[in-house]
C-alpha positions as CSV (number, residue, x, y, z in Angstrom):
1,X,189.8,66.0,84.6
2,X,190.1,62.2,84.8
3,X,186.5,62.5,86.3
4,X,185.2,64.3,83.8
5,X,186.2,62.1,81.3
6,X,185.0,58.9,82.4
7,X,182.0,60.4,83.6
8,X,181.4,61.8,79.7
9,X,182.6,57.7,78.8
10,X,179.7,56.3,80.5
11,X,176.8,59.1,79.4
12,X,177.9,58.2,76.1
13,X,177.5,54.7,76.6
14,X,174.1,55.4,78.4
15,X,172.8,57.7,75.8
16,X,173.7,55.4,72.5
17,X,172.0,52.7,74.8
18,X,168.9,54.9,76.0
19,X,168.4,57.8,74.0
20,X,167.6,56.4,70.4
21,X,164.4,55.0,68.6
22,X,164.2,51.4,69.0
23,X,161.8,48.7,67.8
24,X,160.1,46.5,70.7
25,X,162.3,43.6,70.9
26,X,164.7,46.6,71.5
27,X,163.4,47.6,73.5
28,X,163.0,44.4,75.5
29,X,166.8,44.0,75.0
30,X,167.6,47.3,76.5
31,X,165.4,46.7,79.9
32,X,167.9,43.2,80.6
33,X,171.1,45.7,79.9
34,X,169.4,48.2,82.2
35,X,168.2,45.6,84.9
36,X,172.1,44.1,84.4
37,X,173.5,47.5,85.8
38,X,171.1,47.8,88.4
39,X,172.3,44.5,89.6
40,X,175.9,45.2,89.1
41,X,175.4,48.6,91.1
42,X,173.4,46.6,93.8
43,X,176.6,44.4,93.8
44,X,179.7,46.6,93.6
45,X,178.5,48.8,96.1
46,X,176.6,46.6,98.3
47,X,173.4,47.8,98.5
48,X,170.3,46.6,100.0
49,X,167.2,46.2,98.1
50,X,165.7,49.2,100.1
51,X,168.8,51.1,99.0
52,X,169.0,50.1,95.5
53,X,165.4,51.4,95.6
54,X,166.0,55.1,97.1
55,X,169.3,55.3,94.9
56,X,168.1,54.6,91.5
57,X,166.1,57.7,91.0
58,X,168.6,59.7,92.4
59,X,171.0,58.7,90.1
60,X,169.4,58.1,87.2
61,X,168.3,61.8,87.5
62,X,172.1,63.0,88.1
63,X,173.0,60.7,84.7
64,X,170.0,62.4,82.9
65,X,171.3,65.8,84.2
66,X,174.9,64.9,83.0
67,X,173.5,63.8,79.5
68,X,171.3,66.7,79.1
69,X,174.5,69.1,79.5
70,X,176.6,67.2,77.7
71,X,174.5,66.7,74.5
72,X,174.0,70.8,74.3
73,X,177.9,71.2,74.3
74,X,178.5,68.3,71.4
75,X,175.3,69.6,69.5
76,X,176.6,73.3,69.4
77,X,180.2,72.1,69.0
78,X,179.7,69.2,67.0
79,X,180.0,70.2,63.2
80,X,183.2,72.6,64.1
81,X,186.7,71.3,63.5
82,X,188.3,72.3,66.8
83,X,191.8,72.3,64.9
84,X,190.5,75.0,62.3
85,X,188.4,77.5,64.9
86,X,189.3,81.1,64.8
87,X,190.1,82.9,67.8
88,X,187.1,84.2,68.7
89,X,185.4,80.5,68.3
90,X,187.8,79.0,70.0
91,X,187.5,81.5,73.1
92,X,183.3,80.9,72.7
93,X,184.6,77.2,72.7
94,X,186.6,77.1,75.6
95,X,184.0,79.1,78.0
96,X,181.1,76.6,77.0
97,X,184.0,73.8,77.9
98,X,185.0,75.6,81.2
99,X,181.2,76.1,81.5
100,X,180.1,72.2,81.1
101,X,182.6,71.5,83.5
102,X,181.1,73.6,86.3
103,X,177.6,72.3,85.4
104,X,178.9,68.7,86.1
105,X,181.0,69.6,89.2
106,X,177.9,71.4,90.7
107,X,175.8,68.5,89.6
108,X,178.2,66.4,91.7
109,X,178.1,68.9,94.4
110,X,174.1,67.9,94.5
111,X,174.5,64.1,93.9
112,X,176.5,63.8,96.6
113,X,174.8,64.6,99.8
114,X,171.7,63.3,98.4
115,X,173.0,59.7,97.4
116,X,175.1,59.9,100.7
117,X,172.2,60.5,103.0
118,X,170.8,56.7,101.5
119,X,174.1,55.1,101.3
120,X,176.4,56.9,103.2
121,X,179.2,58.6,102.2
122,X,181.5,55.6,102.2
123,X,179.6,53.9,99.2
124,X,178.9,57.4,98.2
125,X,182.5,58.2,97.1
126,X,183.0,54.7,95.0
127,X,179.9,55.1,92.5
128,X,182.8,56.9,90.0
129,X,184.6,53.9,90.5
130,X,182.2,51.5,90.1
131,X,181.0,53.4,86.7
132,X,184.4,52.8,85.5
133,X,184.3,48.7,86.3
134,X,180.8,48.0,84.6
135,X,180.9,50.1,81.9
136,X,183.0,47.3,80.0
137,X,180.3,44.7,81.0
138,X,177.2,46.8,80.3
139,X,178.7,47.0,76.8
140,X,179.7,43.3,76.4
141,X,176.1,42.9,77.2
142,X,174.6,44.9,74.9
143,X,177.1,43.6,72.5
144,X,175.9,40.5,73.1
145,X,172.1,41.5,73.0
146,X,173.0,42.6,69.4
147,X,171.3,45.8,70.5
148,X,170.7,48.1,67.0
149,X,169.6,51.4,66.2
150,X,166.5,51.7,64.1
151,X,166.9,53.6,61.3
152,X,164.9,56.5,60.7
153,X,165.8,56.7,57.0
154,X,165.8,54.1,54.4
155,X,170.0,53.3,53.5
156,X,171.3,51.6,50.4
157,X,171.9,48.0,51.2
158,X,176.1,47.5,50.5
159,X,174.6,45.1,48.0
160,X,173.0,47.6,45.7
161,X,176.1,50.2,46.6
162,X,178.5,47.8,45.6
163,X,176.3,46.3,42.2
164,X,176.8,49.8,40.5
165,X,180.7,49.0,40.9
166,X,180.9,45.8,39.5
167,X,181.8,44.4,36.1
168,X,179.5,41.9,35.0
């Protein structure tokens, strides 16, 4: 269960950083964060350049599959208040949550042997630990670079919103 929560947290971070619409300045900043992530993975897992080059496509594919599964679950249940589900909805939610956990388990079973062929089992078992270690570093880096989501629709600026409520 802890692994699932940690994986979810890491995927949320990645989805927040890499799946939004960004301007060109943010694209460059994201590349910096991505390179930083790769450097951290290389250092923490003690990978050679060749191992890293082979590891990253497998790792990225795994992360994308996990993120896709989690997004579909969240998309379905985001608007629902879990505290106010009726019996039928609660049962469906429970079954969907179990299906998501099974998907995560299946992906991990698929991911492990592929990665172990490249970097060995001793490093493969460290991947989740390393993800937990680098997550705060990646967040710190992204915050330092001030990566922001490009707004799709114009919103009122705070000054305009306050001007209607201020007294002269």
